[in-house]
N, CA, C, O and the ligand as a Tripos MOL2 file, in Angstrom:
@<TRIPOS>MOLECULE
protein
  249   247    63     0     0
PROTEIN
NO_CHARGES

@<TRIPOS>ATOM
      1 N         112.8130  117.9300   67.9080 N.3       1 MET1
      2 CA        111.8600  116.8830   68.2600 C.3       1 MET1
      3 C         111.1000  117.2320   69.5170 C.2       1 MET1
      4 O         111.6620  117.7710   70.4700 O.2       1 MET1
      5 N         109.8440  116.9270   69.5120 N.am      2 SER2
      6 CA        109.0490  117.1880   70.7060 C.3       2 SER2
      7 C         108.9560  115.9290   71.5660 C.2       2 SER2
      8 O         108.7190  114.8310   71.0620 O.2       2 SER2
      9 N         109.1440  116.1070   72.8440 N.am      3 ASP3
     10 CA        109.0590  114.9820   73.7720 C.3       3 ASP3
     11 C         107.7960  115.1370   74.6030 C.2       3 ASP3
     12 O         107.7800  115.8620   75.5980 O.2       3 ASP3
     13 N         106.7580  114.4640   74.1930 N.am      4 ASN4
     14 CA        105.4710  114.6030   74.8740 C.3       4 ASN4
     15 C         105.4280  113.7300   76.1120 C.2       4 ASN4
     16 O         104.9910  112.5800   76.0550 O.2       4 ASN4
     17 N         105.8760  114.2680   77.2160 N.am      5 LEU5
     18 CA        105.9520  113.4970   78.4580 C.3       5 LEU5
     19 C         104.5760  113.0580   78.9480 C.2       5 LEU5
     20 O         104.4290  111.9660   79.4950 O.2       5 LEU5
     21 N         103.5930  113.8890   78.7560 N.am      6 SER6
     22 CA        102.2630  113.5730   79.2810 C.3       6 SER6
     23 C         101.6820  112.3340   78.6110 C.2       6 SER6
     24 O         100.7950  111.6850   79.1650 O.2       6 SER6
     25 N         102.1740  112.0070   77.4300 N.am      7 GLY7
     26 CA        101.6570  110.8330   76.7440 C.3       7 GLY7
     27 C         102.5000  109.5930   76.9800 C.2       7 GLY7
     28 O         102.2350  108.5430   76.3940 O.2       7 GLY7
     29 N         103.5200  109.7010   77.8350 N.am      8 ARG8
     30 CA        104.4390  108.5840   78.0300 C.3       8 ARG8
     31 C         104.4940  108.1530   79.4780 C.2       8 ARG8
     32 O         105.4080  107.4340   79.8800 O.2       8 ARG8
     33 N         103.5370  108.5790   80.2570 N.am      9 ARG9
     34 CA        103.5890  108.2460   81.6800 C.3       9 ARG9
     35 C         102.6990  107.0620   82.0130 C.2       9 ARG9
     36 O         101.6480  106.8510   81.4090 O.2       9 ARG9
     37 N         103.1540  106.3050   82.9880 N.am     10 CYS10
     38 CA        102.3790  105.1760   83.4870 C.3      10 CYS10
     39 C         101.0770  105.6790   84.0990 C.2      10 CYS10
     40 O         101.0800  106.6040   84.9110 O.2      10 CYS10
     41 N          99.9690  105.0680   83.7050 N.am     11 LEU11
     42 CA         98.6520  105.5110   84.1830 C.3      11 LEU11
     43 C          98.0940  104.5830   85.2460 C.2      11 LEU11
     44 O          96.8810  104.4390   85.3930 O.2      11 LEU11
     45 N          98.9980  103.9590   85.9830 N.am     12 TRP12
     46 CA         98.5410  103.0830   87.0670 C.3      12 TRP12
     47 C          97.9990  103.9320   88.2090 C.2      12 TRP12
     48 O          98.7160  104.7870   88.7280 O.2      12 TRP12
     49 N          96.7400  103.7140   88.6170 N.am     13 PRO13
     50 CA         96.1460  104.4980   89.7080 C.3      13 PRO13
     51 C          96.8590  104.2140   91.0270 C.2      13 PRO13
     52 O          97.0890  103.0550   91.3730 O.2      13 PRO13
     53 N          97.2050  105.2550   91.7530 N.am     14 MET14
     54 CA         97.9520  105.0980   93.0010 C.3      14 MET14
     55 C          97.0420  105.0860   94.2180 C.2      14 MET14
     56 O          97.5020  104.9030   95.3450 O.2      14 MET14
     57 N          95.7590  105.2810   93.9880 N.am     15 TRP15
     58 CA         94.8270  105.2660   95.1130 C.3      15 TRP15
     59 C          94.2130  103.8730   95.2490 C.2      15 TRP15
     60 O          94.0820  103.1530   94.2590 O.2      15 TRP15
     61 N          93.8340  103.4860   96.4800 N.am     16 PRO16
     62 CA         93.2090  102.1780   96.7080 C.3      16 PRO16
     63 C          91.8770  102.0730   95.9770 C.2      16 PRO16
     64 O          91.1890  103.0700   95.7540 O.2      16 PRO16
     65 N          91.5290  100.8400   95.6100 N.am     17 HIS17
     66 CA         90.2960  100.6320   94.8520 C.3      17 HIS17
     67 C          89.0750  101.0820   95.6280 C.2      17 HIS17
     68 O          88.0740  101.4970   95.0420 O.2      17 HIS17
     69 N          89.1570  101.0010   96.9440 N.am     18 SER18
     70 CA         87.9810  101.2750   97.7660 C.3      18 SER18
     71 C          87.8060  102.7600   98.0720 C.2      18 SER18
     72 O          86.7720  103.1770   98.5960 O.2      18 SER18
     73 N          88.8160  103.5470   97.7430 N.am     19 SER19
     74 CA         88.7340  104.9570   98.0910 C.3      19 SER19
     75 C          88.3840  105.8120   96.8810 C.2      19 SER19
     76 O          88.3590  105.3350   95.7470 O.2      19 SER19
     77 N          88.1170  107.0690   97.1450 N.am     20 VAL20
     78 CA         87.7670  107.9940   96.0810 C.3      20 VAL20
     79 C          89.0120  108.3130   95.2530 C.2      20 VAL20
     80 O          90.0620  108.6240   95.8140 O.2      20 VAL20
     81 N          88.9060  108.2390   93.9390 N.am     21 PRO21
     82 CA         90.0570  108.5360   93.0890 C.3      21 PRO21
     83 C          90.5720  109.9540   93.2950 C.2      21 PRO21
     84 O          89.8000  110.9130   93.2790 O.2      21 PRO21
     85 N          91.8760  110.0770   93.4870 N.am     22 ASN22
     86 CA         92.4570  111.4150   93.5920 C.3      22 ASN22
     87 C          93.2710  111.7740   92.3510 C.2      22 ASN22
     88 O          93.9320  112.8110   92.2950 O.2      22 ASN22
     89 N          93.2020  110.8900   91.3660 N.am     23 HIS23
     90 CA         93.8190  111.1340   90.0670 C.3      23 HIS23
     91 C          95.3300  111.2880   90.1510 C.2      23 HIS23
     92 O          95.9390  112.0130   89.3650 O.2      23 HIS23
     93 N          95.9300  110.5880   91.1240 N.am     24 GLU24
     94 CA         97.3880  110.5170   91.1410 C.3      24 GLU24
     95 C          97.8110  109.2050   90.5270 C.2      24 GLU24
     96 O          97.4210  108.1310   90.9840 O.2      24 GLU24
     97 N          98.6100  109.3040   89.4910 N.am     25 TYR25
     98 CA         99.0650  108.1060   88.8130 C.3      25 TYR25
     99 C         100.5480  107.8870   89.0720 C.2      25 TYR25
    100 O         101.2520  108.7660   89.5690 O.2      25 TYR25
    101 N         100.9960  106.7000   88.7240 N.am     26 CYS26
    102 CA        102.3940  106.3330   88.9260 C.3      26 CYS26
    103 C         103.3230  107.3720   88.2870 C.2      26 CYS26
    104 O         104.2010  107.9240   88.9500 O.2      26 CYS26
    105 N         103.1210  107.6270   87.0020 N.am     27 GLY27
    106 CA        103.8630  108.6990   86.3450 C.3      27 GLY27
    107 C         105.2370  108.3080   85.8320 C.2      27 GLY27
    108 O         105.9510  109.1410   85.2740 O.2      27 GLY27
    109 N         105.6160  107.0480   86.0130 N.am     28 LYS28
    110 CA        106.9070  106.6130   85.4800 C.3      28 LYS28
    111 C         106.8300  106.4520   83.9670 C.2      28 LYS28
    112 O         105.7480  106.3680   83.3860 O.2      28 LYS28
    113 N         107.9770  106.4130   83.3620 N.am     29 HIS29
    114 CA        108.0450  106.2090   81.9240 C.3      29 HIS29
    115 C         107.4450  104.8630   81.5640 C.2      29 HIS29
    116 O         107.8860  103.8250   82.0570 O.2      29 HIS29
    117 N         106.4470  104.8860   80.7110 N.am     30 LYS30
    118 CA        105.7640  103.6320   80.3910 C.3      30 LYS30
    119 C         106.4190  102.9320   79.2170 C.2      30 LYS30
    120 O         107.2090  103.5170   78.4770 O.2      30 LYS30
    121 N         106.0720  101.6700   79.0690 N.am     31 GLN31
    122 CA        106.6120  100.8730   77.9790 C.3      31 GLN31
    123 C         105.9340  101.2510   76.6620 C.2      31 GLN31
    124 O         104.7920  101.7110   76.6480 O.2      31 GLN31
    125 N         106.6370  101.0540   75.5810 N.am     32 ASP32
    126 CA        106.0680  101.3360   74.2730 C.3      32 ASP32
    127 C         104.8340  100.4730   74.0330 C.2      32 ASP32
    128 O         104.8880   99.2540   74.1950 O.2      32 ASP32
    129 N         103.7430  101.0880   73.6550 N.am     33 GLY33
    130 CA        102.5300  100.3570   73.3290 C.3      33 GLY33
    131 C         101.7360   99.9410   74.5480 C.2      33 GLY33
    132 O         100.7130   99.2680   74.4140 O.2      33 GLY33
    133 N         102.1840  100.3260   75.7410 N.am     34 GLN34
    134 CA        101.4750   99.9490   76.9570 C.3      34 GLN34
    135 C         101.0280  101.2020   77.7010 C.2      34 GLN34
    136 O         101.5140  102.3040   77.4450 O.2      34 GLN34
    137 N         100.1020  101.0110   78.6160 N.am     35 SER35
    138 CA         99.6230  102.1350   79.4150 C.3      35 SER35
    139 C         100.3920  102.2670   80.7150 C.2      35 SER35
    140 O         100.2370  103.2550   81.4320 O.2      35 SER35
    141 N         101.2280  101.2680   81.0270 N.am     36 TYR36
    142 CA        101.9030  101.2390   82.3120 C.3      36 TYR36
    143 C         103.4100  101.0700   82.1480 C.2      36 TYR36
    144 O         103.8970  100.6730   81.0900 O.2      36 TYR36
    145 N         104.1300  101.3770   83.2110 N.am     37 CYS37
    146 CA        105.5510  101.0980   83.2590 C.3      37 CYS37
    147 C         105.7530   99.5880   83.4040 C.2      37 CYS37
    148 O         104.7840   98.8450   83.5660 O.2      37 CYS37
    149 N         106.9860   99.1410   83.3490 N.am     38 ALA38
    150 CA        107.2610   97.7010   83.3740 C.3      38 ALA38
    151 C         106.7000   97.0490   84.6280 C.2      38 ALA38
    152 O         106.1130   95.9690   84.5680 O.2      38 ALA38
    153 N         106.8850   97.7110   85.7620 N.am     39 GLU39
    154 CA        106.4280   97.1540   87.0280 C.3      39 GLU39
    155 C         104.9110   97.0010   87.0520 C.2      39 GLU39
    156 O         104.3940   95.9480   87.4240 O.2      39 GLU39
    157 N         104.2140   98.0360   86.6610 N.am     40 HIS40
    158 CA        102.7640   98.0030   86.7320 C.3      40 HIS40
    159 C         102.1470   97.2150   85.5890 C.2      40 HIS40
    160 O         101.0360   96.7010   85.7130 O.2      40 HIS40
    161 N         102.8540   97.1210   84.4920 N.am     41 TYR41
    162 CA        102.3810   96.2660   83.4160 C.3      41 TYR41
    163 C         102.3360   94.8190   83.8940 C.2      41 TYR41
    164 O         101.3710   94.1010   83.6340 O.2      41 TYR41
    165 N         103.3820   94.3990   84.5890 N.am     42 ALA42
    166 CA        103.4160   93.0500   85.1550 C.3      42 ALA42
    167 C         102.2930   92.8630   86.1660 C.2      42 ALA42
    168 O         101.6560   91.8100   86.2130 O.2      42 ALA42
    169 N         102.0600   93.8740   86.9580 N.am     43 ARG43
    170 CA        100.9890   93.7790   87.9620 C.3      43 ARG43
    171 C          99.6170   93.7360   87.3110 C.2      43 ARG43
    172 O          98.7240   93.0440   87.8000 O.2      43 ARG43
    173 N          99.4380   94.4530   86.2330 N.am     44 SER44
    174 CA         98.1370   94.4740   85.5670 C.3      44 SER44
    175 C          97.8060   93.1050   84.9910 C.2      44 SER44
    176 O          96.6460   92.6910   84.9920 O.2      44 SER44
    177 N          98.8150   92.4080   84.5020 N.am     45 ILE45
    178 CA         98.5960   91.0610   83.9750 C.3      45 ILE45
    179 C          98.2020   90.1340   85.1020 C.2      45 ILE45
    180 O          97.2420   89.3710   84.9900 O.2      45 ILE45
    181 N          98.9530   90.2050   86.1910 N.am     46 ARG46
    182 CA         98.6970   89.3350   87.3300 C.3      46 ARG46
    183 C          97.3040   89.5770   87.9020 C.2      46 ARG46
    184 O          96.5740   88.6330   88.2020 O.2      46 ARG46
    185 N          96.9480   90.8360   88.0490 N.am     47 THR47
    186 CA         95.6450   91.1980   88.6010 C.3      47 THR47
    187 C          94.5170   90.6830   87.7250 C.2      47 THR47
    188 O          93.5300   90.1480   88.2300 O.2      47 THR47
    189 N          94.6570   90.8400   86.4200 N.am     48 SER48
    190 CA         93.5770   90.4240   85.5290 C.3      48 SER48
    191 C          93.4210   88.9140   85.5340 C.2      48 SER48
    192 O          92.3230   88.4020   85.3130 O.2      48 SER48
    193 N          94.5140   88.1930   85.7840 N.am     49 GLU49
    194 CA         94.4090   86.7340   85.8450 C.3      49 GLU49
    195 C          93.7570   86.2910   87.1400 C.2      49 GLU49
    196 O          92.9870   85.3300   87.1650 O.2      49 GLU49
    197 N          94.0710   86.9960   88.2120 N.am     50 GLU50
    198 CA         93.5180   86.6230   89.5060 C.3      50 GLU50
    199 C          92.0370   86.9860   89.6190 C.2      50 GLU50
    200 O          91.2710   86.3110   90.3080 O.2      50 GLU50
    201 N          91.6520   88.0490   88.9400 N.am     51 GLN51
    202 CA         90.2780   88.5310   89.0880 C.3      51 GLN51
    203 C          89.5340   88.4470   87.7580 C.2      51 GLN51
    204 O          88.7300   89.3150   87.4180 O.2      51 GLN51
    205 N          89.8210   87.3960   87.0270 N.am     52 LYS52
    206 CA         89.3230   87.3070   85.6660 C.3      52 LYS52
    207 C          87.8040   87.4430   85.5830 C.2      52 LYS52
    208 O          87.2920   88.1450   84.7100 O.2      52 LYS52
    209 N          87.0880   86.7860   86.4750 N.am     53 GLN53
    210 CA         85.6420   86.7610   86.3230 C.3      53 GLN53
    211 C          84.9490   88.0080   86.8500 C.2      53 GLN53
    212 O          83.7700   88.2250   86.5710 O.2      53 GLN53
    213 N          85.6670   88.8290   87.6090 N.am     54 VAL54
    214 CA         85.0230   90.0080   88.1620 C.3      54 VAL54
    215 C          85.6150   91.3060   87.6220 C.2      54 VAL54
    216 O          85.2380   92.3980   88.0490 O.2      54 VAL54
    217 N          86.5410   91.1760   86.6830 N.am     55 PHE55
    218 CA         87.1610   92.3850   86.1530 C.3      55 PHE55
    219 C          86.2750   92.9810   85.0590 C.2      55 PHE55
    220 O          86.4200   92.6580   83.8800 O.2      55 PHE55
    221 N          85.3600   93.8520   85.4690 N.am     56 VAL56
    222 CA         84.4670   94.5150   84.5320 C.3      56 VAL56
    223 C          84.6150   96.0320   84.6810 C.2      56 VAL56
    224 O          84.1920   96.6000   85.6880 O.2      56 VAL56
    225 N          85.1990   96.6720   83.7050 N.am     57 PRO57
    226 CA         85.3580   98.1280   83.7810 C.3      57 PRO57
    227 C          84.0030   98.8040   83.8940 C.2      57 PRO57
    228 O          83.0970   98.5680   83.0940 O.2      57 PRO57
    229 N          83.8900   99.6370   84.8930 N.am     58 ARG58
    230 CA         82.6340  100.3510   85.0880 C.3      58 ARG58
    231 C          82.7230  101.7480   84.5280 C.2      58 ARG58
    232 O          83.7480  102.4190   84.6480 O.2      58 ARG58
    233 N          81.6550  102.1710   83.9230 N.am     59 ARG59
    234 CA         81.6110  103.5140   83.3900 C.3      59 ARG59
    235 C          80.9900  104.4570   84.4300 C.2      59 ARG59
    236 O          79.9110  104.1930   84.9600 O.2      59 ARG59
    237 N          81.6750  105.5290   84.7020 N.am     60 LEU60
    238 CA         81.1510  106.4720   85.6690 C.3      60 LEU60
    239 C          80.1530  107.4070   84.9930 C.2      60 LEU60
    240 O          80.5160  108.2520   84.1750 O.2      60 LEU60
    241 N          78.9000  107.2310   85.3570 N.am     61 ALA61
    242 CA         77.8440  107.9820   84.6950 C.3      61 ALA61
    243 C          77.8660  109.4510   85.0800 C.2      61 ALA61
    244 O          77.5600  110.3230   84.2660 O.2      61 ALA61
    245 N          78.2280  109.7160   86.3180 N.am     62 ALA62
    246 CA         78.2450  111.1140   86.7510 C.3      62 ALA62
    247 C          79.5180  111.3490   87.5300 C.2      62 ALA62
    248 O          79.7580  112.4620   88.0000 O.2      62 ALA62
    249 ZN        103.8500  102.4900   86.9820 Zn       63 ZN63
@<TRIPOS>BOND
     1     1     2 1
     2     2     3 1
     3     3     4 2
     4     3     5 am
     5     5     6 1
     6     6     7 1
     7     7     8 2
     8     7     9 am
     9     9    10 1
    10    10    11 1
    11    11    12 2
    12    11    13 am
    13    13    14 1
    14    14    15 1
    15    15    16 2
    16    15    17 am
    17    17    18 1
    18    18    19 1
    19    19    20 2
    20    19    21 am
    21    21    22 1
    22    22    23 1
    23    23    24 2
    24    23    25 am
    25    25    26 1
    26    26    27 1
    27    27    28 2
    28    27    29 am
    29    29    30 1
    30    30    31 1
    31    31    32 2
    32    31    33 am
    33    33    34 1
    34    34    35 1
    35    35    36 2
    36    35    37 am
    37    37    38 1
    38    38    39 1
    39    39    40 2
    40    39    41 am
    41    41    42 1
    42    42    43 1
    43    43    44 2
    44    43    45 am
    45    45    46 1
    46    46    47 1
    47    47    48 2
    48    47    49 am
    49    49    50 1
    50    50    51 1
    51    51    52 2
    52    51    53 am
    53    53    54 1
    54    54    55 1
    55    55    56 2
    56    55    57 am
    57    57    58 1
    58    58    59 1
    59    59    60 2
    60    59    61 am
    61    61    62 1
    62    62    63 1
    63    63    64 2
    64    63    65 am
    65    65    66 1
    66    66    67 1
    67    67    68 2
    68    67    69 am
    69    69    70 1
    70    70    71 1
    71    71    72 2
    72    71    73 am
    73    73    74 1
    74    74    75 1
    75    75    76 2
    76    75    77 am
    77    77    78 1
    78    78    79 1
    79    79    80 2
    80    79    81 am
    81    81    82 1
    82    82    83 1
    83    83    84 2
    84    83    85 am
    85    85    86 1
    86    86    87 1
    87    87    88 2
    88    87    89 am
    89    89    90 1
    90    90    91 1
    91    91    92 2
    92    91    93 am
    93    93    94 1
    94    94    95 1
    95    95    96 2
    96    95    97 am
    97    97    98 1
    98    98    99 1
    99    99   100 2
   100    99   101 am
   101   101   102 1
   102   102   103 1
   103   103   104 2
   104   103   105 am
   105   105   106 1
   106   106   107 1
   107   107   108 2
   108   107   109 am
   109   109   110 1
   110   110   111 1
   111   111   112 2
   112   111   113 am
   113   113   114 1
   114   114   115 1
   115   115   116 2
   116   115   117 am
   117   117   118 1
   118   118   119 1
   119   119   120 2
   120   119   121 am
   121   121   122 1
   122   122   123 1
   123   123   124 2
   124   123   125 am
   125   125   126 1
   126   126   127 1
   127   127   128 2
   128   127   129 am
   129   129   130 1
   130   130   131 1
   131   131   132 2
   132   131   133 am
   133   133   134 1
   134   134   135 1
   135   135   136 2
   136   135   137 am
   137   137   138 1
   138   138   139 1
   139   139   140 2
   140   139   141 am
   141   141   142 1
   142   142   143 1
   143   143   144 2
   144   143   145 am
   145   145   146 1
   146   146   147 1
   147   147   148 2
   148   147   149 am
   149   149   150 1
   150   150   151 1
   151   151   152 2
   152   151   153 am
   153   153   154 1
   154   154   155 1
   155   155   156 2
   156   155   157 am
   157   157   158 1
   158   158   159 1
   159   159   160 2
   160   159   161 am
   161   161   162 1
   162   162   163 1
   163   163   164 2
   164   163   165 am
   165   165   166 1
   166   166   167 1
   167   167   168 2
   168   167   169 am
   169   169   170 1
   170   170   171 1
   171   171   172 2
   172   171   173 am
   173   173   174 1
   174   174   175 1
   175   175   176 2
   176   175   177 am
   177   177   178 1
   178   178   179 1
   179   179   180 2
   180   179   181 am
   181   181   182 1
   182   182   183 1
   183   183   184 2
   184   183   185 am
   185   185   186 1
   186   186   187 1
   187   187   188 2
   188   187   189 am
   189   189   190 1
   190   190   191 1
   191   191   192 2
   192   191   193 am
   193   193   194 1
   194   194   195 1
   195   195   196 2
   196   195   197 am
   197   197   198 1
   198   198   199 1
   199   199   200 2
   200   199   201 am
   201   201   202 1
   202   202   203 1
   203   203   204 2
   204   203   205 am
   205   205   206 1
   206   206   207 1
   207   207   208 2
   208   207   209 am
   209   209   210 1
   210   210   211 1
   211   211   212 2
   212   211   213 am
   213   213   214 1
   214   214   215 1
   215   215   216 2
   216   215   217 am
   217   217   218 1
   218   218   219 1
   219   219   220 2
   220   219   221 am
   221   221   222 1
   222   222   223 1
   223   223   224 2
   224   223   225 am
   225   225   226 1
   226   226   227 1
   227   227   228 2
   228   227   229 am
   229   229   230 1
   230   230   231 1
   231   231   232 2
   232   231   233 am
   233   233   234 1
   234   234   235 1
   235   235   236 2
   236   235   237 am
   237   237   238 1
   238   238   239 1
   239   239   240 2
   240   239   241 am
   241   241   242 1
   242   242   243 1
   243   243   244 2
   244   243   245 am
   245   245   246 1
   246   246   247 1
   247   247   248 2
@<TRIPOS>SUBSTRUCTURE
     1 MET1         2 RESIDUE 1 A MET
     2 SER2         6 RESIDUE 1 A SER
     3 ASP3        10 RESIDUE 1 A ASP
     4 ASN4        14 RESIDUE 1 A ASN
     5 LEU5        18 RESIDUE 1 A LEU
     6 SER6        22 RESIDUE 1 A SER
     7 GLY7        26 RESIDUE 1 A GLY
     8 ARG8        30 RESIDUE 1 A ARG
     9 ARG9        34 RESIDUE 1 A ARG
    10 CYS10       38 RESIDUE 1 A CYS
    11 LEU11       42 RESIDUE 1 A LEU
    12 TRP12       46 RESIDUE 1 A TRP
    13 PRO13       50 RESIDUE 1 A PRO
    14 MET14       54 RESIDUE 1 A MET
    15 TRP15       58 RESIDUE 1 A TRP
    16 PRO16       62 RESIDUE 1 A PRO
    17 HIS17       66 RESIDUE 1 A HIS
    18 SER18       70 RESIDUE 1 A SER
    19 SER19       74 RESIDUE 1 A SER
    20 VAL20       78 RESIDUE 1 A VAL
    21 PRO21       82 RESIDUE 1 A PRO
    22 ASN22       86 RESIDUE 1 A ASN
    23 HIS23       90 RESIDUE 1 A HIS
    24 GLU24       94 RESIDUE 1 A GLU
    25 TYR25       98 RESIDUE 1 A TYR
    26 CYS26      102 RESIDUE 1 A CYS
    27 GLY27      106 RESIDUE 1 A GLY
    28 LYS28      110 RESIDUE 1 A LYS
    29 HIS29      114 RESIDUE 1 A HIS
    30 LYS30      118 RESIDUE 1 A LYS
    31 GLN31      122 RESIDUE 1 A GLN
    32 ASP32      126 RESIDUE 1 A ASP
    33 GLY33      130 RESIDUE 1 A GLY
    34 GLN34      134 RESIDUE 1 A GLN
    35 SER35      138 RESIDUE 1 A SER
    36 TYR36      142 RESIDUE 1 A TYR
    37 CYS37      146 RESIDUE 1 A CYS
    38 ALA38      150 RESIDUE 1 A ALA
    39 GLU39      154 RESIDUE 1 A GLU
    40 HIS40      158 RESIDUE 1 A HIS
    41 TYR41      162 RESIDUE 1 A TYR
    42 ALA42      166 RESIDUE 1 A ALA
    43 ARG43      170 RESIDUE 1 A ARG
    44 SER44      174 RESIDUE 1 A SER
    45 ILE45      178 RESIDUE 1 A ILE
    46 ARG46      182 RESIDUE 1 A ARG
    47 THR47      186 RESIDUE 1 A THR
    48 SER48      190 RESIDUE 1 A SER
    49 GLU49      194 RESIDUE 1 A GLU
    50 GLU50      198 RESIDUE 1 A GLU
    51 GLN51      202 RESIDUE 1 A GLN
    52 LYS52      206 RESIDUE 1 A LYS
    53 GLN53      210 RESIDUE 1 A GLN
    54 VAL54      214 RESIDUE 1 A VAL
    55 PHE55      218 RESIDUE 1 A PHE
    56 VAL56      222 RESIDUE 1 A VAL
    57 PRO57      226 RESIDUE 1 A PRO
    58 ARG58      230 RESIDUE 1 A ARG
    59 ARG59      234 RESIDUE 1 A ARG
    60 LEU60      238 RESIDUE 1 A LEU
    61 ALA61      242 RESIDUE 1 A ALA
    62 ALA62      246 RESIDUE 1 A ALA
    63 ZN63       249 GROUP 0 **** ****
C-alpha cells in the first residue's frame, strides 16, 4: 500500500494574513475529507463565522 503523505497534510497557512506567504503549512495529519487537521478545522469554522461577510477568496493574478 502506498501512503501518500503529501496528500494527507493539514494545509492551514502558518504565516500571518498581513505578511507575504512563505508557503509553510501546519503539516499535521488532516481529517478525512477535510483540508485541515482537527485543530485547524475547528478554527476554520470559527473564522468563517466571525468574518462571514468579508470572507472572499482572492485569486492571485500574478
Ligand atoms: Zn493544522
